[in-house]
N, C-alpha and C positions, 0 to 999 in steps of 0.2 A: 160408363167409361168403355171406350172401344179398344180392343187389343189388336195389335198388328198381326197380319197374317204371316205365316211361316215363310212365304216366298219373298217377304220384304226384308228378312234378316240378312241375306247375303249382301244386299246393297248397303245396309247400315254398317256392316262390318268393313266393307271396302272404304266407306267414308271415314271411319275411325282410323284405319290404317293410313290413309292419305293425309289426314290431319297430323298424325304422329310423325309421319315422314317429313313434313314441312316444318316441324318444330325444331329449332336449332339450339344447341347448348352454347354457353358463353364462349367457349373456346372456338366453336365452329363459326360463331358470329364474327370473331376477330379475323378469321380466315376468309370470310365471305367476300370482302372487297378484292382480295388477291385472286380468288377463284373467278370472280366476275370479270376482272380485268383480263385474266387468261382466256376466258371463254369469249369475251367480246373481241379481243385481238385476234383470236383464232377464227372468228366467223366473219367480221366485217370491220371496215375502218371506223375509228371513233376519235373524236377530238380530245386533245390533252394539252395542258399547259406545262411547259418545261422551261428550265433556264438553260439557254444555249451559250456555250463558250465559243466565240468566233474571233478570228484575226481579220481586222479591217485595215488595209494598207500596211500590213505587217505588225500592227499593234493589237494586243490581246484586249478583248472586250467581252462583257457578259450581257447577253440579250435576255432579259428576264420575262417570265410568264408569257412565253411565245406559244400561241395556239397552233398546234400541229395535228395533222390527221395521221393517226398511227395505223400501220398495216402490219399484219403478221408475216413471219418468214418461216422457212422450214426448220430453222434452229429453235430449240426450246428457249422460251423466255427472251427471245431476241425479236425486236420489231424494227421497222423502218418508218421514216417520215420524210415528207418533202420539205426541204429547207426553205425558209422565207426568201423572197426576192428582195434585192437591194438595187435601186435604180443606179445605173451607171457602173455597176460592178458585175463581175462574173464569179460565181461560186466554185470553189475547189474543195474536194474531199480528199484528204491525205495527199495534197499537192497535185491532184489531177482534177480536171473539170468534171463536176458532178452536181446532182441536184437532190440526191437521197442520202440520208444520214441514219446510221444504225444506233439503236439504243438497247440496253438490257433492262428487263423488268426486275426490279429488286423485290425483296420479300415484303416490304411495306407498300408495294404498288407503285413506287416512284420510278422514274426513268433516268438511267445514267447514260450519258453520251459516251460512245465507244470510239468515234472517229474524230479527226481534226477537221474543223470547218474554217475555211479561209475565203475572204472576199478580196479580189484584186480589181483595180480599175480596168474597165474594158477599153482596149485600143481598137478604134474603128478605122484607122488609116489602112489603105490598101497595101501600103509598102511595109506594114508591120510584119515582124518575123517572130515565129514561135520556135524556140529551141531550148535545150537544157543549158543552165548556167553553171559553169565550173569555176569555183572560186577557191582560194587558199585561206584557211583559218588556222588558229592555234588550238591544238588538242593535247592536253597534258604537257603543255610547254613546248611542243614540237609542231612543225608545219603539217597540215593535214588538208588533203584535197576533198572538197565538199561539192556535191552535185545537187542542184535544185532543178527538178524536171519541169518542162512545159512552161517556160517563162516567155511572155509575149511583150515585145518592145519594138520601137522604131529605131533602126540603125542611125546612130548619130543624133537621135532625138532625146527627149527628156528622160529623166530617171524613172524607174518603177520601184515600187516597194513590195516586198514579199515577207512572209513570216520566216523566222529563222528555223531551219530544219531541226527536227528532233533526232538525237542520237541516244540509243539505249544506254542507260546508266550515267548519262551526262546531263549537265544543266548549263544554261547560259543566261546572261543578264539582258539579252536582246529581246525578250518577250514583250517588253514595254515599248521598244522602239522599232523592232524589225530590221530588215536588211535593205539598204538602198543599192540598186544595181543600175548600170548604164551599158547599153549595147553600142559598142563602137562601130564606126563605118566598116571596119574589116570583119565585122560579125564576131568579135571577141567581147567577152564580158569583163567589165571593170567593177570591182567592189569599192563603193564609195564609203561605206561604213568602216571606221577604223577600229582596230583592236578587237576583232571578233575572236572570242576565246570560249572554248568548251572545257569544262572541268567535271570530273566525276562527282556525283551526288554523295554527300556524307552517308555513311552506314554506321549503325549502332549495333554492336554485338558483344558477346562475352569472349575473352581471350584466355586460352589455356597455354601457358608458357612454362619453360623450364628454368630453374635457378639452381645454384650450387649451394648446398648446405653442408658445411664441414667436409667439403670435397666430394659430396655425393649429390647426384642429380635428384631434384624433387620438382613435381608439378605444382604450379600455383594457378589459380583462376582469378582473373580480374573481370568484374562485372560491368556491363553497360559502357563500353568504350566506344567513342565516336571518332571516325576518321574517314578520309576519302580513299577509296580503293585505288592503289597505284599512286597516291598522292604523297605529300610530305609527311615526315615523321611527327608524331605527337609526343608530348612529355607528360608522364604520369608519375605520381609519388611512388617510391619503392614500397612494395607490399611489406606489411609488418608481420614478423614471425615471433611469437612469444619466446623469450629466452635467447634470442639471437639478434645480432646487429649486422646490418648490411653495409657493404663497402661504398654504396652510393645512396644518396637521398632521393634521386629521381632516376627515371628509366626512359629511354628512347625506344618507341615502338612504331611499327609501320603495318599498314594493311595492304596486302598484295592485291593485284588486279582481280585475282580469283577469290578474294575474300578471306585469305589466310593471314593471321597475325604472326609477326616475328619481331624479335628484338635485335637492335643494332649492336648491342654490347652485352657482355655477360654480367649477371648480377650474382654476387657471392655473399654468403652469410657465415658468420662465425659465432660460436657460443659465447654468451656473456660471461666474464670472469666472476668467480665466486668470491665475495668479500668476506674475509675472516674476521669474526667478531672477537675482541680481546676477552681472555678468560678472566672471570671474576675471582679475586683473591679472598680467601677466608681469613678472618681475624677473630681471635678468641675474645670473649666478653671482657675478660680481665685486661687484655691489652687495649681494647677500645676504651674502657673506663680510665686506664692510666693515661692514654693520650688525651682524653677529655680533661682530666685533672691538670695535666701539664699545660694545656691551653688556658685553663682558667687561672692557674698560678701565674703564668706569664703575663696575664692581663691585670694582675693586682697592682695597685699603686705602692710606691716605696714609702714606708712609714717608719717612724722611730721605734726601735726595739725596746726602749726604756719607757715604763709607765710614767705618767705625769703626776706629780704630787698634787693632791686635791687641795682646794682652798681651805677646807676644814682643818687639815693637818698643818698647813702653813700658819693658820691663825693660832692653833694651840702652841706651836713652838715659839711663835713671836711673843706670846704672853709671859714667857719665862724671864725673870729679872736676873741681871748679872750680879754676882757676889764679889766680896772683897778679894778673895783669893784668886779670882779669875778662873775658878774651876769650870765655870760654865763655858768660858771661852775655849779652855783646853779641850773640854769634852766636845765642844762644837767643832774645834779644829780636827780633833782626832777621830771623832765619830760624827760626821755631819749627818743630821737626821734626814736631810733630803737625799744624801747619798745612800744612806741605809735604806730609806724607803724606795729609792729609785733602782737599787740593785735588783736585778731580776732573779727570782728564785726558780727552782726547777719546775715548780708547778705553774707559775704564771708566765714563764718564758714562752713567747710566741714562735713556733717553728712552722715554717711553710713546707717542710719536707716530710714530717711524720704525721701531723694531725690533718684531719679532713679539711676540705676547702672551706666549709661553712664556718669553722672555728678559727680560721686564719685571718680573717678580715679585721684590721686594726682601724678603728675610727677615731676621729678627732673628738675629744670630749666637748668641745664647744659646739659641734654640729651634730654629734650622734644623739639619737633619741635616748631618753632616760630609761634605765632599767632598775626598778625598786630593789630587787633581790641583790643585784651586784653592788649597788650603792650602799646598801645596809652592811654587806659583808666587808666592803672596803672601809667603811666608817668604823666598824668594830675593830679591825686590824690596826688602823691608825690610832684609835683610842688606847688600845693595849700598848702600843709602842710608846705613846706619850706618857702613859702611866708609869711605864718602866723607866723612862728618862727622868720623870719627876722623882721617882723613888731613889734613883742614883744620885741626883742632885741633892736631895734632902739628906741622904746618908753622908755625902761629902761635907755639907754644911755642918752637920752634927759633929763629925770628927774634927772639923776645924775648930769649933768652939771647945 
């Protein structure tokens, strides 16, 4: 294996440095086309395809992918190019006869058109006259004198078509049709196109305005409002302030010609009234229970206060045979067993005023459910009364004999 001599090392090192210098990072690769475009435009003309916006006979058109030769200028990132020729037409740059158009080189390497390109029909008659056309149009609703420079036409001849001039901050609907002009024999211009109107372009911005809150001035900001500077007023909803009510639901605002927002009327706010909640009344537990009991008692059905004689007692009384002396009848008349049994005692009297609600309900024996304990007690009482009656009757019979 042969080793390199020492005098070969400087050349090797220079080669390595050159290789490293030509290696680009990803970020530098993205910038490479822009740098190459800047270098090429600064050194020699190069072909480029751009989309040209041109007015032909006053009408706006887009000429796509037009091949132009780009040449550098003294201004940074600004280049010029020769406009394409159109048979039978003369090219105008910003309303003046010209053949070169300026472009700006954007960051992505594309070209943006900086000037207005227009093509007008070429008038070849020797009697044609070139002069400025002075016409009257409507601007912001008022008459405005507009001058179009360097218009060529034949006095008393056919009409010519030109692009509608541009006014800073204004727009017109004539870009699609252009203006039709006629040069009269007295060399005055006649505007054939009717209703030529210029209006300001809408502007969107935030509005800082003053409102009255409880008699005090306060600033409010409304975001992203759109209006025409110097144009008509716009209507917006009244801003919402928590705890306050405005005297209007909408607000009329205007944008001045210099871009300042102002209100046509004053918007006032007043504090919302405080709604008083009714105080809750306290009631004792005893009073609540009393009211509940009164409601329950009022809902009870009216029933007979007298207890009904049971069938068993009736049968026992009916079995007693009458005697000769009619003592049984007298006893029956003087002391009717049913009356005796039906007379309420202090213990079995039903009172809806003193006893609890659950003991006050009087039910019909025919429909009430049977209670064995109550029925047994009633039977025992009736049997005792019957036995007493039998003993009295027997004693009377005994004395009679």
